[in-house]
C-alpha positions, -999 to 999 in steps of 0.1 A, spaced: -814 784 -680 -801 786 -645 -786 819 -634 -752 820 -618 -757 856 -605 -765 846 -569 -733 825 -566 -712 853 -581 -727 878 -557 -720 855 -527 -684 850 -539 -679 887 -542 -693 892 -507 -670 866 -493 -640 878 -512 -646 914 -501 -643 902 -465 -613 880 -471 -595 907 -490 -595 929 -459 -576 924 -427 -588 893 -408 -578 906 -373 -606 903 -348 -625 875 -365 -631 841 -350 -614 812 -368 -610 775 -365 -586 751 -382 -609 725 -398 -582 705 -417 -545 706 -414 -514 688 -426 -506 686 -389 -531 667 -368 -520 688 -338 -535 719 -353 -569 705 -363 -598 718 -342 -579 748 -328 -602 778 -323 -595 813 -315 -596 850 -325 -572 861 -353 -549 885 -335 -524 892 -363 -512 879 -397 -482 879 -419 -478 868 -455 -476 831 -445 -489 829 -409 -520 836 -388 -517 843 -351 -546 829 -332 -554 840 -296 -565 810 -276 -576 818 -240 -545 835 -226 -519 824 -251 -513 830 -288 -500 806 -315 -488 811 -350 -504 788 -376 -491 785 -412 -517 795 -438 -505 769 -463 -519 734 -460 -547 744 -437 -585 748 -442 -600 775 -419 -636 782 -409 -638 820 -404 -668 837 -388 -675 870 -405 -688 902 -388 -724 894 -397 -722 860 -380 -720 839 -412 -692 813 -414 -671 806 -444 -646 778 -451 -615 789 -469 -583 772 -479 -552 788 -465 -536 790 -499 -561 817 -508 -550 838 -479 -513 836 -487 -496 869 -491 -495 901 -472 -530 913 -461 -525 947 -478 -517 929 -511 -549 908 -510 -569 939 -517 -552 942 -551 -560 906 -561 -588 897 -583 -616 874 -571 -602 839 -568 -624 810 -579 -627 782 -554 
């Protein structure tokens, strides 16, 4: 019988990082409902319940969380792909959410 313990531990590790503030992490828009946003890379500067502010070179742009797929680089250098819908809501309220299955 195959154990699911390793996957659960990895999910908990990822969620512990996503449930905290994302500011300062590198992010890229992998897929988007708007083709203009795809491929945008930057550092997360700020976030609201529905938007992420990415710093790109010397300018900043706000990107909606909904209908996007982000690749986020964690502090340890590992990259995760996450749907924006999982990040919806105020950052301080994400801490209270249970682990989301994805």
